Structures are given as C-alpha cells and as structure tokens.
Backbone as a printed PyTorch tensor [residue, N CA C, xyz], in Angstrom:
tensor([[[ -4.0310, -15.2940,  10.8290],
         [ -3.0700, -14.5940,  11.6620],
         [ -3.6730, -14.3230,  13.0370]],

        [[ -3.0080, -14.7550,  14.0870],
         [ -3.4880, -14.5450,  15.4500],
         [ -3.0690, -13.1550,  15.9170]],

        [[ -3.9890, -12.4480,  16.5530],
         [ -3.7170, -11.1170,  17.0930],
         [ -3.7190, -11.2010,  18.6030]],

        [[ -2.6990, -10.6380,  19.2220],
         [ -2.6210, -10.5880,  20.6770],
         [ -3.7030,  -9.6560,  21.1990]],

        [[ -4.6610, -10.1890,  21.9370],
         [ -5.7900,  -9.3880,  22.4050],
         [ -5.3430,  -8.2430,  23.3010]],

        [[ -4.2100,  -8.4030,  23.9860],
         [ -3.7430,  -7.3320,  24.8660],
         [ -3.2490,  -6.1260,  24.0770]],

        [[ -3.0240,  -6.3020,  22.7770],
         [ -2.6370,  -5.1880,  21.9260],
         [ -3.7740,  -4.7050,  21.0480]],

        [[ -5.0000,  -5.0980,  21.3880],
         [ -6.1550,  -4.7730,  20.5510],
         [ -7.2270,  -4.0570,  21.3610]],

        [[ -7.9990,  -3.2550,  20.6630],
         [ -9.1390,  -2.5820,  21.2830],
         [-10.2970,  -2.5420,  20.3040]],

        [[-11.4890,  -2.6080,  20.8500],
         [-12.7070,  -2.4000,  20.0820],
         [-13.1560,  -0.9690,  20.3400]],

        [[-13.2990,  -0.1880,  19.2660],
         [-13.8860,   1.1430,  19.3840],
         [-15.3470,   1.0420,  18.9640]],

        [[-16.2320,   1.2650,  19.8960],
         [-17.6790,   1.1950,  19.6770],
         [-18.1750,   2.6220,  19.4840]],

        [[-18.4760,   2.9790,  18.2390],
         [-18.6680,   4.3700,  17.8440],
         [-20.1450,   4.7630,  17.7370]],

        [[-20.5270,   5.7550,  18.5540],
         [-21.8380,   6.4060,  18.4460],
         [-23.0230,   5.4680,  18.6170]],

        [[-22.8720,   4.4870,  19.5100],
         [-24.0290,   3.6470,  19.8470],
         [-24.8820,   4.4010,  20.8680]],

        [[-25.4940,   5.4890,  20.4260],
         [-26.2320,   6.3890,  21.3090],
         [-27.7070,   6.4570,  20.9310]],

        [[-28.5270,   6.7930,  21.9070],
         [-29.9510,   6.9740,  21.6720],
         [-30.1800,   8.0030,  20.5770]],

        [[-29.4640,   9.1130,  20.6140],
         [-29.6400,  10.1700,  19.6160],
         [-29.3820,   9.6910,  18.1920]],

        [[-28.5370,   8.6940,  18.0540],
         [-28.1050,   8.2680,  16.7340],
         [-29.0010,   7.1610,  16.1720]],

        [[-29.3670,   6.1810,  16.9970],
         [-29.9720,   4.9760,  16.4130],
         [-31.3560,   4.6150,  16.9320]],

        [[-31.8540,   5.3320,  17.9030],
         [-33.2010,   5.0350,  18.3980],
         [-34.2260,   5.9750,  17.7540]],

        [[-35.4450,   5.5060,  17.5110],
         [-36.4540,   6.3380,  16.8430],
         [-36.6710,   7.6860,  17.5210]],

        [[-36.5580,   7.7300,  18.8460],
         [-36.7920,   8.9700,  19.5760],
         [-35.5810,   9.9070,  19.5730]],

        [[-34.4490,   9.4420,  19.0520],
         [-33.2370,  10.2420,  19.0540],
         [-33.2120,  11.2870,  17.9510]],

        [[-32.2320,  12.1780,  18.0110],
         [-32.1110,  13.2920,  17.0710],
         [-32.0550,  12.8060,  15.6260]],

        [[-31.2940,  11.7390,  15.3830],
         [-31.1670,  11.1880,  14.0340],
         [-32.0690,   9.9690,  13.8100]],

        [[-33.0340,   9.7860,  14.7000],
         [-33.8990,   8.6050,  14.6110],
         [-34.6550,   8.5010,  13.3170]],

        [[-35.0780,   9.6420,  12.7700],
         [-35.8170,   9.6080,  11.5210],
         [-35.0010,   9.0860,  10.3600]],

        [[-33.6950,   9.2750,  10.4340],
         [-32.8120,   8.8300,   9.3560],
         [-32.2820,   7.4230,   9.6000]],

        [[-31.9460,   7.0960,  10.8550],
         [-31.2210,   5.8640,  11.1440],
         [-32.0010,   4.8390,  11.9620]],

        [[-33.0460,   5.2600,  12.6600],
         [-33.7390,   4.3400,  13.5510],
         [-34.2520,   3.0850,  12.8550]],

        [[-34.9730,   3.2580,  11.7820],
         [-35.5620,   2.1010,  11.0900],
         [-34.5060,   1.2380,  10.4090]],

        [[-33.5460,   1.8090,   9.6560],
         [-32.5150,   0.9630,   9.0370],
         [-31.6910,   0.1870,  10.0650]],

        [[-31.3910,   0.8150,  11.1810],
         [-30.6220,   0.1250,  12.2200],
         [-31.4260,  -1.0360,  12.7980]],

        [[-32.6840,  -0.7890,  13.1180],
         [-33.5270,  -1.8530,  13.6730],
         [-33.6740,  -3.0020,  12.6760]],

        [[-33.8960,  -2.6690,  11.4180],
         [-34.0820,  -3.6950,  10.3940],
         [-32.8340,  -4.5440,  10.2010]],

        [[-31.6640,  -3.9310,  10.3560],
         [-30.3960,  -4.6380,  10.1100],
         [-30.0310,  -5.6400,  11.1970]],

        [[-30.5530,  -5.4510,  12.4050],
         [-30.1720,  -6.3110,  13.5230],
         [-28.7740,  -6.0660,  14.0480]],

        [[-28.1730,  -4.9390,  13.6640],
         [-26.7710,  -4.6900,  13.9880],
         [-26.5330,  -4.4920,  15.4790]],

        [[-27.5090,  -3.9700,  16.1980],
         [-27.2930,  -3.7070,  17.6240],
         [-27.0240,  -5.0080,  18.3820]],

        [[-27.8420,  -6.0110,  18.1490],
         [-27.6340,  -7.2960,  18.8220],
         [-26.3230,  -7.9460,  18.4270]],

        [[-25.9860,  -7.9050,  17.1390],
         [-24.7130,  -8.5040,  16.6870],
         [-23.5290,  -7.7890,  17.3160]],

        [[-23.5740,  -6.4690,  17.3300],
         [-22.4530,  -5.7140,  17.8890],
         [-22.3370,  -5.9340,  19.4000]],

        [[-23.4630,  -5.9740,  20.0880],
         [-23.4240,  -6.2040,  21.5340],
         [-22.7930,  -7.5550,  21.8520]],

        [[-23.1530,  -8.5760,  21.0860],
         [-22.5530,  -9.9030,  21.3000],
         [-21.0630,  -9.8760,  20.9840]],

        [[-20.6890,  -9.1900,  19.9190],
         [-19.2720,  -9.0940,  19.5670],
         [-18.4890,  -8.3660,  20.6510]],

        [[-19.0090,  -7.2600,  21.1410],
         [-18.3280,  -6.5260,  22.2210],
         [-18.0680,  -7.4440,  23.4130]],

        [[-19.0940,  -8.1930,  23.7910],
         [-18.9840,  -9.0710,  24.9560],
         [-17.8880, -10.1120,  24.7580]],

        [[-17.8680, -10.7230,  23.5950],
         [-16.9090, -11.8030,  23.3440],
         [-15.4910, -11.2620,  23.1490]],

        [[-15.3580, -10.1370,  22.4770],
         [-14.0260,  -9.5560,  22.2820],
         [-13.4480,  -9.0860,  23.6040]],

        [[-14.2860,  -8.5040,  24.4410],
         [-13.8430,  -8.0740,  25.7650],
         [-13.4320,  -9.2730,  26.6130]],

        [[-14.2040, -10.3480,  26.5520],
         [-13.8650, -11.5620,  27.2990],
         [-12.5460, -12.1600,  26.8180]],

        [[-12.2330, -11.9490,  25.5410],
         [-10.9720, -12.4560,  24.9900],
         [ -9.7770, -11.6040,  25.4050]],

        [[-10.0350, -10.4350,  25.9680],
         [ -8.9510,  -9.6010,  26.4740],
         [ -8.7540,  -8.2800,  25.7780]],

        [[ -9.5730,  -7.9690,  24.7670],
         [ -9.4440,  -6.6870,  24.0700],
         [-10.0540,  -5.5680,  24.9130]],

        [[ -9.4600,  -4.3750,  24.8370],
         [-10.0540,  -3.2020,  25.4680],
         [-11.3670,  -2.8800,  24.7560]],

        [[-12.3320,  -2.3350,  25.4830],
         [-13.6030,  -1.9190,  24.8990],
         [-13.8240,  -0.4570,  25.2380]],

        [[-13.8920,   0.3770,  24.1970],
         [-14.0410,   1.8200,  24.3850],
         [-15.2350,   2.3080,  23.5720]],

        [[-16.1550,   2.9740,  24.2330],
         [-17.2860,   3.6060,  23.5680],
         [-16.9900,   5.0860,  23.3620]],

        [[-17.3260,   5.6060,  22.1840],
         [-17.2430,   7.0430,  21.9650],
         [-18.6480,   7.5970,  21.8240]],

        [[-18.8430,   8.7880,  22.4050],
         [-20.1390,   9.4650,  22.3300],
         [-19.9510,  10.8570,  21.7480]],

        [[-20.8820,  11.2580,  20.9030],
         [-20.9170,  12.6520,  20.4530],
         [-21.7690,  13.4210,  21.4430]],

        [[-21.1500,  14.3520,  22.1650],
         [-21.8580,  15.1800,  23.1340],
         [-21.4340,  16.6320,  22.9350]],

        [[-22.2400,  17.5340,  23.4440],
         [-21.9040,  18.9550,  23.3800],
         [-22.0880,  19.5550,  24.7670]],

        [[-20.9870,  19.8340,  25.4680],
         [-21.1140,  20.4450,  26.7870],
         [-21.5150,  21.9140,  26.6690]],

        [[-21.9090,  22.5110,  27.7770],
         [-22.1820,  23.9450,  27.8040],
         [-20.9220,  24.6860,  27.3530]],

        [[-21.0800,  25.6170,  26.4540],
         [-19.9280,  26.3060,  25.8860],
         [-19.4460,  25.6750,  24.5920]],

        [[-20.0200,  24.5400,  24.2170],
         [-19.8010,  23.8210,  22.9600],
         [-18.4920,  23.0520,  22.8770]],

        [[-17.6300,  23.1240,  23.8780],
         [-16.4070,  22.3170,  23.8790],
         [-15.6000,  22.5230,  22.6210]],

        [[-15.2810,  21.4120,  21.9300],
         [-14.4680,  21.4730,  20.7170],
         [-15.2810,  21.5250,  19.4390]],

        [[-16.5800,  21.8210,  19.5480],
         [-17.4240,  21.8540,  18.3620],
         [-17.0040,  22.9820,  17.4300]],

        [[-16.8610,  22.6650,  16.1490],
         [-16.6070,  23.6650,  15.1140],
         [-17.7260,  23.5370,  14.0940]],

        [[-18.4420,  24.6100,  13.8510],
         [-19.6020,  24.5760,  12.9530],
         [-19.1560,  24.7800,  11.5050]],

        [[-18.3760,  23.8360,  11.0040],
         [-17.8050,  23.9780,   9.6690],
         [-18.4210,  23.0420,   8.6320]],

        [[-19.4720,  22.3170,   9.0070],
         [-20.2250,  21.4830,   8.0600],
         [-21.7040,  21.6060,   8.4020]],

        [[-22.5470,  21.1960,   7.4730],
         [-23.9730,  21.1990,   7.7460],
         [-24.3270,  20.3270,   8.9280]],

        [[-23.6530,  19.1800,   9.0350],
         [-23.8730,  18.2570,  10.1470],
         [-23.5820,  18.9400,  11.4810]],

        [[-22.4270,  19.6110,  11.5710],
         [-22.0400,  20.2400,  12.8320],
         [-22.8980,  21.4580,  13.1470]],

        [[-23.3570,  22.1710,  12.1250],
         [-24.2730,  23.2880,  12.3850],
         [-25.6010,  22.7730,  12.9330]],

        [[-26.0800,  21.6570,  12.3860],
         [-27.3610,  21.1020,  12.8260],
         [-27.3160,  20.6580,  14.2840]],

        [[-26.2750,  19.9280,  14.6540],
         [-26.2010,  19.4620,  16.0460],
         [-25.8970,  20.6200,  16.9890]],

        [[-25.1520,  21.6090,  16.5040],
         [-24.8970,  22.7850,  17.3300],
         [-26.1670,  23.5460,  17.6420]],

        [[-27.0500,  23.6300,  16.6680],
         [-28.3270,  24.3190,  16.8770],
         [-29.2400,  23.5440,  17.8260]],

        [[-29.0270,  22.2490,  17.9320],
         [-29.8570,  21.4040,  18.8010],
         [-29.0500,  20.8770,  19.9830]],

        [[-28.0780,  21.6430,  20.4270],
         [-27.0910,  21.1140,  21.3750],
         [-27.6560,  20.6900,  22.7190]],

        [[-28.7880,  21.2160,  23.1340],
         [-29.3680,  20.7710,  24.4100],
         [-29.6190,  19.2670,  24.4000]],

        [[-29.9720,  18.7340,  23.2310],
         [-30.2360,  17.3000,  23.1180],
         [-28.9650,  16.4770,  23.2030]],

        [[-27.8070,  17.1270,  23.0880],
         [-26.5220,  16.4220,  23.0880],
         [-25.6950,  16.6900,  24.3420]],

        [[-26.2940,  17.3290,  25.3350],
         [-25.5620,  17.5200,  26.5830],
         [-25.1400,  16.1430,  27.1340]],

        [[-23.9830,  16.0580,  27.7810],
         [-23.5050,  14.7480,  28.2630],
         [-24.4970,  13.9950,  29.1380]],

        [[-25.3590,  14.7280,  29.8620],
         [-26.3140,  14.0690,  30.7510],
         [-27.7020,  13.9260,  30.1210]],

        [[-27.8710,  14.3670,  28.8710],
         [-29.1690,  14.2600,  28.2140],
         [-29.4890,  12.8080,  27.8960]],

        [[-30.7720,  12.4870,  27.8890],
         [-31.1880,  11.1080,  27.6130],
         [-30.7070,  10.6450,  26.2490]],

        [[-30.7180,  11.5240,  25.2760],
         [-30.3080,  11.1480,  23.9340],
         [-28.8270,  10.8710,  23.7880]],

        [[-28.0200,  11.4200,  24.6890],
         [-26.5730,  11.2120,  24.6160],
         [-26.1390,   9.8650,  25.1860]],

        [[-27.0410,   9.1980,  25.8760],
         [-26.6920,   7.9430,  26.5420],
         [-26.4060,   6.8290,  25.5440]],

        [[-25.5340,   5.9190,  25.9390],
         [-25.3320,   4.6850,  25.1820],
         [-26.6330,   3.8840,  25.2380]],

        [[-26.9840,   3.2380,  24.1380],
         [-28.2630,   2.5200,  24.0600],
         [-28.3560,   1.4620,  25.1580]],

        [[-29.5680,   1.1760,  25.6330],
         [-29.7260,   0.2340,  26.7490],
         [-29.0890,  -1.1280,  26.5110]],

        [[-29.1020,  -1.5890,  25.2640],
         [-28.5480,  -2.9020,  24.9550],
         [-27.0460,  -2.9840,  25.2320]],

        [[-26.3880,  -1.8190,  25.3250],
         [-24.9320,  -1.7890,  25.5250],
         [-24.5260,  -0.9910,  26.7590]],

        [[-25.5030,  -0.5220,  27.5270],
         [-25.2030,   0.3540,  28.6640],
         [-24.2790,  -0.3070,  29.6800]],

        [[-24.5210,  -1.5740,  29.9860],
         [-23.6690,  -2.2730,  30.9570],
         [-22.2490,  -2.4400,  30.4180]],

        [[-22.1120,  -2.6680,  29.1240],
         [-20.7840,  -2.7870,  28.5210],
         [-20.0320,  -1.4650,  28.6210]],

        [[-20.7300,  -0.3690,  28.3580],
         [-20.1010,   0.9430,  28.4480],
         [-19.6660,   1.2350,  29.8750]],

        [[-20.5030,   0.8590,  30.8200],
         [-20.1830,   1.1040,  32.2300],
         [-18.9570,   0.3030,  32.6590]],

        [[-18.8210,  -0.9100,  32.1370],
         [-17.6870,  -1.7640,  32.4980],
         [-16.4250,  -1.3910,  31.7260]],

        [[-16.5810,  -0.7560,  30.5900],
         [-15.4300,  -0.3880,  29.7670],
         [-15.0340,   1.0570,  29.9830]],

        [[-14.7830,   1.7600,  28.8880],
         [-14.3880,   3.1620,  28.9490],
         [-15.2590,   3.9330,  27.9730]],

        [[-15.6850,   5.1280,  28.3780],
         [-16.4950,   5.9820,  27.5250],
         [-15.7540,   7.2960,  27.3210]],

        [[-15.6070,   7.7000,  26.0560],
         [-14.8960,   8.9290,  25.7100],
         [-15.8380,   9.8120,  24.9070]],

        [[-15.9640,  11.0760,  25.3230],
         [-16.8240,  12.0330,  24.6360],
         [-15.9950,  12.9700,  23.7610]],

        [[-16.5990,  13.4300,  22.6790],
         [-15.9840,  14.5010,  21.8930],
         [-17.0460,  15.1950,  21.0660]],

        [[-16.6170,  16.2120,  20.3210],
         [-17.5160,  16.9890,  19.4720],
         [-17.0510,  16.9160,  18.0160]],

        [[-16.4930,  15.7780,  17.6520],
         [-15.9630,  15.5640,  16.3040],
         [-16.5970,  14.3110,  15.7000]],

        [[-16.4390,  14.1700,  14.3780],
         [-16.9660,  12.9820,  13.7150],
         [-16.0760,  11.7690,  13.9620]],

        [[-14.7650,  11.9630,  13.9460],
         [-13.8410,  10.8780,  14.2840],
         [-13.8260,  10.6550,  15.7820]],

        [[-13.9040,   9.4040,  16.1850],
         [-13.8470,   9.0880,  17.6060],
         [-12.5030,   9.3620,  18.2430]],

        [[-11.4830,   9.6090,  17.4220],
         [-10.1340,   9.8640,  17.9240],
         [ -9.7580,  11.3390,  17.8790]],

        [[-10.6600,  12.1910,  17.4390],
         [-10.3640,  13.6250,  17.3200],
         [-10.8970,  14.3800,  18.5330]],

        [[-10.1330,  15.3580,  18.9730],
         [-10.5950,  16.2140,  20.0530],
         [-10.6090,  15.5600,  21.4160]],

        [[ -9.8280,  14.5120,  21.6010],
         [ -9.7130,  13.8700,  22.9090],
         [ -8.3340,  13.2130,  23.0160]],

        [[ -8.0860,  12.5350,  24.1320],
         [ -6.7770,  11.9050,  24.3460],
         [ -6.8130,  10.4010,  24.1010]],

        [[ -7.8280,   9.9260,  23.3690],
         [ -8.0120,   8.4820,  23.2220],
         [ -6.8410,   7.8130,  22.5160]],

        [[ -6.3230,   8.4090,  21.4510],
         [ -5.2050,   7.7810,  20.7300],
         [ -4.0060,   7.6040,  21.6440]],

        [[ -3.6860,   8.6190,  22.4390],
         [ -2.5610,   8.5160,  23.3690],
         [ -2.8450,   7.4810,  24.4480]],

        [[ -4.0810,   7.4290,  24.9270],
         [ -4.4450,   6.4530,  25.9580],
         [ -4.2730,   5.0400,  25.4260]],

        [[ -4.7230,   4.7970,  24.2080],
         [ -4.5870,   3.4670,  23.6060],
         [ -3.1150,   3.0990,  23.4230]],

        [[ -2.3480,   4.0110,  22.8730],
         [ -0.9240,   3.7380,  22.6510],
         [ -0.2080,   3.4860,  23.9690]],

        [[ -0.5860,   4.2320,  24.9930],
         [  0.0290,   4.0570,  26.3040],
         [ -0.2580,   2.7060,  26.9170]],

        [[ -1.3160,   2.0560,  26.4830],
         [ -1.6590,   0.7240,  26.9760],
         [ -1.1610,  -0.3760,  26.0410]],

        [[ -0.3640,   0.0160,  25.0570],
         [  0.2200,  -0.9610,  24.1460],
         [ -0.7110,  -1.4270,  23.0490]],

        [[ -1.8010,  -0.7060,  22.8140],
         [ -2.7560,  -1.0770,  21.7660],
         [ -2.2650,  -0.5710,  20.4190]],

        [[ -2.1910,  -1.4710,  19.4460],
         [ -1.8130,  -1.0540,  18.0970],
         [ -2.8120,  -1.5140,  17.0330]],

        [[ -3.8200,  -2.2980,  17.4410],
         [ -4.8140,  -2.8210,  16.5080],
         [ -6.2080,  -2.4350,  16.9950]],

        [[ -7.0090,  -1.8710,  16.0860],
         [ -8.3450,  -1.4140,  16.4340],
         [ -9.4000,  -2.1240,  15.5880]],

        [[-10.4770,  -2.5310,  16.2490],
         [-11.6350,  -3.1080,  15.5850],
         [-12.8050,  -2.1500,  15.7930]],

        [[-13.4020,  -1.6960,  14.7080],
         [-14.4190,  -0.6580,  14.7860],
         [-15.8250,  -1.2110,  14.5690]],

        [[-16.7310,  -0.8370,  15.4750],
         [-18.1580,  -1.0810,  15.2970],
         [-18.8490,   0.2730,  15.3880]],

        [[-20.0680,   0.3720,  14.8760],
         [-20.7860,   1.6210,  15.0630],
         [-21.6650,   2.0290,  13.9150]],

        [[-22.2600,   3.1990,  14.0950],
         [-23.1980,   3.7610,  13.1320],
         [-22.8760,   5.2510,  12.9860]],

        [[-22.7700,   5.7690,  11.8270],
         [-23.0520,   5.1180,  10.5690],
         [-21.7410,   4.7730,   9.8590]],

        [[-21.7970,   3.7570,   9.0110],
         [-20.6040,   3.2740,   8.3260],
         [-19.8970,   4.3920,   7.5760]],

        [[-20.6570,   5.1900,   6.8500],
         [-20.0780,   6.2330,   6.0020],
         [-19.7820,   7.5250,   6.7420]],

        [[-20.0940,   7.5920,   8.0290],
         [-19.8540,   8.7990,   8.8050],
         [-18.7790,   8.5310,   9.8630]],

        [[-19.1690,   8.3130,  11.1150],
         [-18.1410,   8.1870,  12.1490],
         [-17.2290,   6.9790,  11.9440]],

        [[-17.7670,   5.8770,  11.4180],
         [-16.9250,   4.6830,  11.2430],
         [-15.8310,   4.9590,  10.2150]],

        [[-16.2170,   5.4600,   9.0630],
         [-15.2190,   5.7120,   8.0160],
         [-14.2440,   6.8120,   8.4350]],

        [[-14.7630,   7.8760,   9.0570],
         [-13.8930,   8.9710,   9.4870],
         [-12.8770,   8.4920,  10.5270]],

        [[-13.3360,   7.6930,  11.4990],
         [-12.4450,   7.1910,  12.5430],
         [-11.4360,   6.2060,  11.9750]],

        [[-11.8750,   5.3530,  11.0500],
         [-10.9790,   4.3520,  10.4570],
         [ -9.8380,   5.0190,   9.7020]],

        [[-10.1600,   6.0270,   8.9140],
         [ -9.1140,   6.7260,   8.1540],
         [ -8.1760,   7.4700,   9.1010]],

        [[ -8.7560,   8.1260,  10.0980],
         [ -7.9560,   8.8740,  11.0680],
         [ -7.0070,   7.9370,  11.8210]],

        [[ -7.5390,   6.8370,  12.3210],
         [ -6.7180,   5.8900,  13.0830],
         [ -5.6040,   5.3060,  12.2260]],

        [[ -5.9080,   5.0080,  10.9680],
         [ -4.8860,   4.4870,  10.0620],
         [ -3.7740,   5.5080,   9.8750]],

        [[ -4.1300,   6.7720,   9.6950],
         [ -3.1200,   7.8160,   9.5390],
         [ -2.2830,   7.9960,  10.8020]],

        [[ -2.8670,   7.6730,  11.9560],
         [ -2.1200,   7.7660,  13.2230],
         [ -1.2020,   6.5770,  13.4510]],

        [[ -1.2830,   5.5640,  12.5910],
         [ -0.3830,   4.4240,  12.6850],
         [ -0.9850,   3.1580,  13.2530]],

        [[ -2.2680,   3.1800,  13.6010],
         [ -2.9240,   1.9690,  14.0930],
         [ -3.2530,   1.0350,  12.9250]],

        [[ -3.2810,  -0.2620,  13.2110],
         [ -3.8160,  -1.2330,  12.2590],
         [ -5.3080,  -1.3180,  12.5110]],

        [[ -6.0950,  -1.0180,  11.4890],
         [ -7.5380,  -0.8550,  11.6670],
         [ -8.3080,  -1.8860,  10.8460]],

        [[ -9.2810,  -2.5140,  11.5070],
         [-10.2240,  -3.4010,  10.8340],
         [-11.6400,  -2.9600,  11.2120]],

        [[-12.4560,  -2.6590,  10.2220],
         [-13.8730,  -2.4190,  10.4770],
         [-14.5660,  -3.7810,  10.5640]],

        [[-15.3970,  -3.9560,  11.5890],
         [-16.1230,  -5.2120,  11.7730],
         [-17.3840,  -5.1160,  10.9130]],

        [[-17.3550,  -5.7360,   9.7540],
         [-18.3030,  -5.4530,   8.6860],
         [-19.7550,  -5.7590,   9.0240]],

        [[-20.0070,  -6.7280,   9.8860],
         [-21.3890,  -7.0440,  10.2460],
         [-21.8280,  -6.3750,  11.5460]],

        [[-21.0040,  -5.4570,  12.0420],
         [-21.3250,  -4.7000,  13.2520],
         [-21.3400,  -3.2000,  12.9870]],

        [[-21.5620,  -2.8410,  11.7320],
         [-21.7440,  -1.4530,  11.3170],
         [-22.9020,  -1.4040,  10.3340]],

        [[-23.5120,  -0.2430,  10.1930],
         [-24.5550,  -0.0760,   9.1740],
         [-24.7450,   1.3980,   8.9010]],

        [[-25.5430,   1.6950,   7.8780],
         [-25.8130,   3.0710,   7.4820],
         [-27.2770,   3.2150,   7.1260]],

        [[-27.6950,   4.4370,   6.8310],
         [-29.0880,   4.6890,   6.5050],
         [-29.5010,   4.0470,   5.1970]],

        [[-28.5440,   3.8860,   4.2850],
         [-28.8190,   3.3510,   2.9540],
         [-27.8760,   2.1870,   2.6800]],

        [[-28.4090,   1.0820,   2.2180],
         [-27.6040,  -0.1190,   2.0100],
         [-26.5270,   0.0850,   0.9490]],

        [[-26.8360,   0.8310,  -0.1030],
         [-25.8420,   1.0760,  -1.1470],
         [-24.7040,   1.9350,  -0.6150]],

        [[-25.0310,   2.9300,   0.1860],
         [-23.9970,   3.7780,   0.7960],
         [-23.1320,   2.9540,   1.7470]],

        [[-23.7690,   2.1090,   2.5190],
         [-23.0560,   1.2070,   3.4410],
         [-22.0580,   0.3280,   2.6740]],

        [[-22.5170,  -0.2810,   1.5980],
         [-21.6530,  -1.1590,   0.8060],
         [-20.5030,  -0.3840,   0.1780]],

        [[-20.7860,   0.8100,  -0.3260],
         [-19.7280,   1.6270,  -0.9340],
         [-18.6890,   2.0350,   0.1080]],

        [[-19.1450,   2.3660,   1.2960],
         [-18.2280,   2.7440,   2.3610],
         [-17.3310,   1.5770,   2.7590]],

        [[-17.9080,   0.3770,   2.8840],
         [-17.0980,  -0.7950,   3.2020],
         [-16.0730,  -1.0650,   2.1030]],

        [[-16.4520,  -0.8510,   0.8540],
         [-15.5070,  -1.0450,  -0.2490],
         [-14.3570,  -0.0590,  -0.1400]],

        [[-14.6580,   1.1910,   0.2120],
         [-13.5960,   2.1740,   0.4260],
         [-12.6860,   1.7540,   1.5690]],

        [[-13.2970,   1.3080,   2.6590],
         [-12.5330,   0.9360,   3.8450],
         [-11.6660,  -0.2930,   3.6040]],

        [[-12.0970,  -1.1670,   2.7260],
         [-11.2810,  -2.3340,   2.3890],
         [ -9.9320,  -1.8980,   1.8230]],

        [[ -9.9170,  -0.7690,   1.1350],
         [ -8.6930,  -0.2570,   0.5180],
         [ -7.8960,   0.6570,   1.4440]],

        [[ -8.5800,   1.4010,   2.3060],
         [ -7.9010,   2.4320,   3.0980],
         [ -7.5260,   1.9850,   4.5030]],

        [[ -7.8830,   0.7530,   4.8820],
         [ -7.4910,   0.2010,   6.1850],
         [ -6.8060,  -1.1440,   5.9620]],

        [[ -6.6030,  -1.8810,   7.0420],
         [ -6.0140,  -3.2190,   6.9300],
         [ -7.0270,  -4.2470,   6.4500]],

        [[ -8.2540,  -3.8070,   6.1700],
         [ -9.2710,  -4.7030,   5.6270],
         [-10.4270,  -4.9130,   6.5870]],

        [[-11.6140,  -5.1200,   6.0280],
         [-12.8030,  -5.3870,   6.8230],
         [-12.8570,  -6.8690,   7.1930]],

        [[-13.3490,  -7.1440,   8.3930],
         [-13.4890,  -8.5140,   8.8870],
         [-14.8620,  -8.6660,   9.5210]],

        [[-15.4130,  -9.8590,   9.4440],
         [-16.6490, -10.1340,  10.1720],
         [-16.3310, -10.3290,  11.6540]],

        [[-17.3580, -10.2880,  12.4700],
         [-17.1740, -10.5050,  13.9050],
         [-16.5210, -11.8570,  14.1730]],

        [[-16.9840, -12.9010,  13.5000],
         [-16.4270, -14.2320,  13.7230],
         [-14.9560, -14.3030,  13.2970]],

        [[-14.6070, -13.6120,  12.2090],
         [-13.2020, -13.5870,  11.7810],
         [-12.3230, -12.8860,  12.8120]],

        [[-12.8250, -11.7930,  13.3730],
         [-12.0600, -11.1100,  14.4180],
         [-11.8670, -12.0090,  15.6260]],

        [[-12.9460, -12.6250,  16.0740],
         [-12.8720, -13.4620,  17.2700],
         [-11.9540, -14.6540,  17.0600]],

        [[-11.9260, -15.1870,  15.8440],
         [-11.0050, -16.2930,  15.5470],
         [ -9.5550, -15.8160,  15.6290]],

        [[ -9.2990, -14.6070,  15.1650],
         [ -7.9310, -14.0860,  15.2250],
         [ -7.4970, -13.7450,  16.6430]],

        [[ -8.4810, -13.4230,  17.4830],
         [ -8.1720, -13.1520,  18.8870],
         [ -7.9760, -14.4510,  19.6680]],

        [[ -8.1390, -15.5720,  19.0010],
         [ -7.8960, -16.8570,  19.6540],
         [ -9.0330, -17.3430,  20.4930]]])
C-alpha cells in the first residue's frame, strides 16, 4: 500500500543526550544498549530518507523549564526527573538532540514537553492535523516508554500509527520485543525502515 508522504510525519522521540548518551541522565541505563544496537545510525538514515521523500520530520524533547511547566510528579519516573530538573532545562547540554541528528532537528521541527507521550502537553497533534497529516511513523528510545506511550496516544487521537521497528530500542531486549508485540496489536502495525520507505514511494 502506497502512502502519500504529504500526509505522513516521522515523530523522532527523545533522541537526546540525556536519554541515550553515556554522559546523560539515563546513560547508565540506556547508553550501552543503544550503542550496541546501532539504532542511532539506522534512525538517522531513515529520518533523512523519509524527509527527502516528503514526510514531515518532528523531534520531541523531554525538557523542564523553570517553574516545571506541565510536569506532574505522579510516577517514580517523573519524580526522578523533577528532582534533577536542572539537567533537563531546555538549554542544558543533556536536553540537546544527539549530534548525529542535530542537523535534522534544526531543519525540521522540535517540540518540547514534560510528558512521556510526545503528543501530550503541547499542540503537536493539532499542528500535524492542520497540515493534513494522518499517518505517523515513530522512531525513538525507549520502545517501552515514550515510543509505546506516544503510539497508543496517537492511535486514540485518530492517527494511523506505525512504529519503525528497527529504529527503536530499549534497555532490555526482551522488554523491547514484548513492547513491539504489544504495539503490533494496538497500532496499525510495526514496519521496518525499508518497508516504510517503500510505501512512501
């Protein structure tokens, strides 16, 4: 099935220093698994090719402005980042998109929020709909966290969602596989980068 690229967007979720680099806040948990998986290079290449095909490219960042913005400390995860919020300020080094994707983020669109879903606490869903986007392709880290949360949220909002299965990863391979199995049922299905690019023509 061919998908009109003008009605599609790639959501690049949490490709931040804090999340996936050894020196970042979550580096101890995700830095090594991400590096071992090779996902950063695969996702960067996919972003480039999907964007060249005409799909919108949007990066989401987890940041915490002074005053905490929309942060709600209702989970252990949110309490932890709230306690370390200086590291998540929008201008902090850890909040930056990783160097491998920095130019892509600069050329595309970057949306910040204080939620796990990339579509929560911002106007991104309305912005996408206003541009005629109805199909979303998700990349990012971690599969069982922001990727799964955003995929379910976007599906409930009426978007057709495909997780790009070789452009996501998690701290644990079994958790990653289980999350993809869940997403196969709760979205329009997982696709590899090459399958997406073939559908974009």
